[in-house]
RONUMAR-547052 format. One line per 5 residues: number of its first residue (from 1); their letters; for each residue x, z, y of N, C-alpha, C, CB. Coordinates in steps of 0.2 Angstrom, whole numbers. Glycine has a CB too. Example, Ala and Ser with C-alpha at 12.3 -4.5 7.8 and 13.67 -1.06 7.14 Angstrom:
# residues 2
1	AS	66 39 -28 62 39 -22 66 39 -16 57 45 -22 ~ 64 35 -11 68 36 -5 64 39 0 70 29 -3 $
# end
This chain:
# residues 118
1	MIVKS	-47 65 41 -42 70 43 -37 71 38 -46 77 43 ~ -31 72 40 -25 72 35 -24 79 32 -18 70 39 ~ -23 79 26 -22 85 22 -15 88 24 -23 84 14 ~ -15 94 25 -9 98 27 -5 101 22 -10 103 33 ~ -9 104 17 -7 107 11 -2 103 7 -12 110 7 $
6	QDRIK	4 105 6 9 102 2 7 101 -5 16 105 3 ~ 4 107 -8 2 107 -14 -4 102 -16 -1 114 -16 ~ -8 101 -11 -14 96 -11 -11 89 -11 -19 97 -6 ~ -6 88 -6 -3 81 -5 0 79 -12 2 81 0 ~ 4 84 -15 7 82 -21 2 81 -27 12 88 -23 $
11	EIKGT	-3 85 -27 -9 83 -32 -12 76 -31 -14 89 -31 ~ -13 74 -25 -16 68 -24 -11 62 -26 -18 67 -16 ~ -5 63 -24 0 58 -26 1 58 -33 7 60 -23 ~ 1 63 -37 1 63 -44 -5 60 -47 1 70 -47 ~ -11 61 -44 -17 58 -47 -16 50 -46 -23 60 -43 $
16	LLEQL	-14 48 -40 -13 41 -39 -8 38 -43 -11 40 -31 ~ -3 41 -45 2 39 -49 0 38 -56 8 43 -49 ~ -4 43 -58 -7 42 -65 -12 37 -66 -11 49 -67 ~ -16 35 -60 -21 30 -60 -17 23 -60 -25 30 -54 ~ -11 23 -57 -7 17 -57 -4 15 -64 -2 17 -52 $
21	KEEKA	-2 21 -67 0 20 -74 -5 17 -79 3 27 -76 ~ -11 20 -78 -17 18 -82 -18 10 -81 -23 22 -80 ~ -17 8 -74 -19 1 -73 -13 -3 -75 -20 0 -65 ~ -8 0 -78 -2 -4 -80 2 -7 -74 -4 -10 -85 ~ 2 -4 -68 5 -6 -62 13 -7 -63 3 -2 -56 $
26	FWSYD	15 -2 -67 22 -2 -68 24 -6 -75 25 5 -68 ~ 21 -11 -76 22 -15 -83 29 -16 -85 18 -21 -82 ~ 33 -17 -80 40 -19 -82 45 -13 -83 43 -23 -77 ~ 42 -7 -82 46 -1 -83 43 4 -89 46 4 -77 ~ 47 8 -92 45 13 -96 41 18 -92 51 16 -100 $
31	PETVS	34 18 -94 30 23 -90 32 30 -89 23 23 -93 ~ 36 32 -94 39 39 -94 44 40 -89 41 41 -101 ~ 47 34 -87 53 35 -82 50 34 -74 58 29 -83 ~ 44 32 -74 41 32 -67 38 39 -65 36 26 -66 ~ 41 42 -59 38 48 -57 38 48 -49 43 54 -60 $
36	LKNLC	35 53 -47 35 54 -39 42 55 -37 31 60 -37 ~ 47 57 -41 54 58 -39 57 52 -37 58 62 -44 ~ 56 46 -41 59 40 -40 55 35 -37 62 38 -47 ~ 49 37 -34 44 32 -31 44 34 -24 38 32 -35 ~ 46 30 -19 45 32 -12 38 31 -10 50 28 -8 $
41	DDQLI	37 34 -4 30 34 -2 27 27 0 29 38 5 ~ 32 23 3 30 16 4 28 12 -2 35 12 8 ~ 31 13 -8 30 10 -14 23 13 -17 35 11 -19 ~ 22 19 -16 16 22 -19 10 19 -15 16 30 -18 ~ 11 19 -8 6 16 -4 4 8 -6 8 16 4 $
46	AMTLR	9 4 -6 9 -3 -8 6 -4 -15 15 -6 -8 ~ 8 0 -20 5 -1 -26 -2 2 -27 9 4 -31 ~ -4 7 -23 -11 9 -23 -15 4 -19 -12 16 -19 ~ -13 1 -14 -17 -4 -10 -18 -10 -15 -13 -7 -4 ~ -13 -12 -19 -13 -18 -23 -17 -17 -29 -6 -20 -25 $
51	YLDLE	-16 -11 -33 -19 -11 -39 -26 -6 -40 -14 -8 -44 ~ -27 -2 -35 -32 3 -36 -38 1 -31 -30 10 -34 ~ -43 5 -32 -50 3 -29 -50 7 -22 -56 5 -33 ~ -56 6 -19 -57 9 -12 -57 16 -12 -64 6 -9 ~ -60 19 -17 -60 27 -17 -52 29 -17 -63 29 -23 $
56	EIKQL	-48 26 -21 -41 28 -22 -37 27 -15 -38 25 -28 ~ -39 21 -12 -36 19 -6 -38 24 0 -38 12 -4 ~ -44 27 -1 -46 32 4 -42 38 4 -54 33 3 ~ -39 39 -2 -35 45 -3 -29 45 1 -34 46 -11 ~ -26 38 1 -20 37 5 -21 40 12 -18 30 5 $
61	FLIFP	-26 38 15 -28 40 22 -28 48 23 -34 37 25 ~ -29 51 17 -29 59 18 -22 62 18 -33 62 12 ~ -17 58 15 -11 61 14 -5 58 18 -9 61 7 ~ -7 52 21 -2 48 25 -5 46 32 1 42 21 ~ -1 46 37 -3 44 44 -5 36 43 2 45 49 $
66	YKKIK	-10 34 47 -12 27 47 -7 23 48 -18 27 53 ~ -2 24 53 3 20 55 8 19 49 7 23 61 ~ 9 24 45 14 23 39 11 19 34 15 30 36 ~ 4 19 33 1 15 28 1 8 31 -7 17 27 ~ 0 7 37 0 0 40 7 -3 39 -3 0 47 $
71	EAWKR	12 1 41 19 -2 41 21 -4 33 24 3 43 ~ 19 1 29 20 -1 22 17 -7 19 18 5 17 ~ 11 -8 21 7 -14 20 10 -20 23 -1 -14 22 ~ 12 -20 29 15 -26 33 22 -27 30 16 -24 40 ~ 26 -22 28 32 -24 25 32 -26 18 36 -17 26 $
76	LLVPE	28 -23 14 28 -24 6 23 -29 4 27 -18 3 ~ 17 -30 7 12 -34 4 11 -40 8 5 -30 4 ~ 11 -40 15 9 -46 19 14 -51 17 10 -44 26 ~ 21 -50 16 26 -56 15 24 -60 8 33 -53 14 ~ 20 -57 4 18 -61 -2 14 -67 -1 15 -56 -7 $
81	GDYLY	12 -68 5 8 -74 7 2 -75 3 13 -79 7 ~ 2 -82 1 -4 -84 -3 -6 -80 -9 -3 -91 -5 ~ -1 -77 -12 -3 -74 -18 -7 -68 -17 4 -71 -21 ~ -7 -64 -11 -11 -59 -10 -15 -60 -4 -7 -52 -9 ~ -16 -66 -2 -20 -68 4 -27 -65 5 -20 -76 5 $
86	TLNRF	-31 -66 0 -38 -63 1 -38 -55 1 -42 -65 -6 ~ -33 -52 -3 -33 -45 -2 -30 -43 5 -28 -42 -8 ~ -25 -46 7 -22 -44 14 -27 -46 19 -16 -48 15 ~ -31 -51 18 -36 -53 23 -41 -47 24 -39 -59 22 ~ -43 -45 18 -48 -39 18 -45 -33 21 -50 -37 11 $
91	FAWYY	-39 -31 19 -35 -25 22 -35 -26 30 -28 -24 19 ~ -33 -32 32 -32 -33 40 -39 -32 43 -30 -40 41 ~ -44 -34 40 -51 -33 43 -54 -26 42 -56 -38 40 ~ -54 -24 36 -57 -17 35 -53 -11 37 -58 -17 27 ~ -47 -11 35 -43 -5 37 -39 -5 43 -38 -4 31 $
96	FKSKN	-37 -11 45 -33 -11 51 -36 -15 57 -27 -15 49 ~ -43 -16 56 -48 -18 62 -46 -24 66 -48 -12 67 ~ -43 -29 62 -41 -35 65 -48 -39 66 -36 -39 61 ~ -49 -42 72 -54 -46 74 -54 -53 71 -56 -46 82 ~ -48 -55 70 -46 -61 67 -41 -61 62 -44 -67 73 $
101	PDAYL	-43 -59 56 -38 -57 51 -34 -63 49 -42 -55 45 ~ -36 -69 49 -32 -75 47 -27 -76 52 -37 -81 47 ~ -28 -76 58 -23 -77 64 -18 -71 63 -26 -77 71 ~ -20 -65 62 -16 -59 62 -11 -59 56 -20 -52 61 ~ -14 -61 50 -9 -62 44 -4 -68 46 -13 -64 38 $
106	KSLQT	-6 -73 48 -2 -79 50 4 -76 54 -5 -85 53 ~ 2 -72 60 7 -70 64 12 -65 61 4 -67 70 ~ 9 -61 56 14 -56 53 18 -60 48 9 -51 49 ~ 16 -65 45 20 -68 40 25 -72 44 15 -73 36 ~ 24 -75 49 28 -79 53 34 -74 56 25 -82 59 $
111	RHLNS	32 -68 58 37 -63 60 42 -62 55 34 -57 63 ~ 39 -61 49 43 -59 43 48 -65 41 38 -58 37 ~ 45 -71 41 50 -76 40 55 -77 45 46 -83 39 ~ 54 -76 51 59 -77 57 64 -71 56 55 -76 63 ~ 62 -65 54 67 -60 53 71 -61 47 63 -53 52 $
116	MFR	69 -65 42 74 -67 37 79 -71 39 69 -70 31 ~ 78 -76 44 83 -81 45 87 -80 52 79 -87 46 ~ 86 -73 54 90 -71 60 97 -70 58 87 -66 64 $
# end
C-alpha cells in the first residue's frame, strides 16, 4: 500500500538518501551537496536498487507507484548490461515478475540499443 502522507514520504526519502550516503553511493560528489532537492525520484530509485538491500528497496514500493519504479529501473539500470546483469536478472524475476528474466533483459537491452541508433 502506497503511503499518502507527504511528511512520511519525505521522511522515507530522507532515510534512503542518508543510507545511500553511508554506502558511499555518491562517491564522486561532496556528500554535503547531495540532497533531495537536487536528486530526482528516478535517481533515488535507481541508486536505492543498486546500492541498498531488500528492506530499503521495499520502502520504495511504499512511496512510489510500481510503474514508476519499473520505468526508472528499465531506463537507468538495465542499459548497463553485463555490469549489472545478475542484479537486473534478480529484479526482473523478483520485483517485476518476469517468467524468463534472461529473455526479458535481452529484449529490454535490445530496445534500448535500437532507440540509441534511431
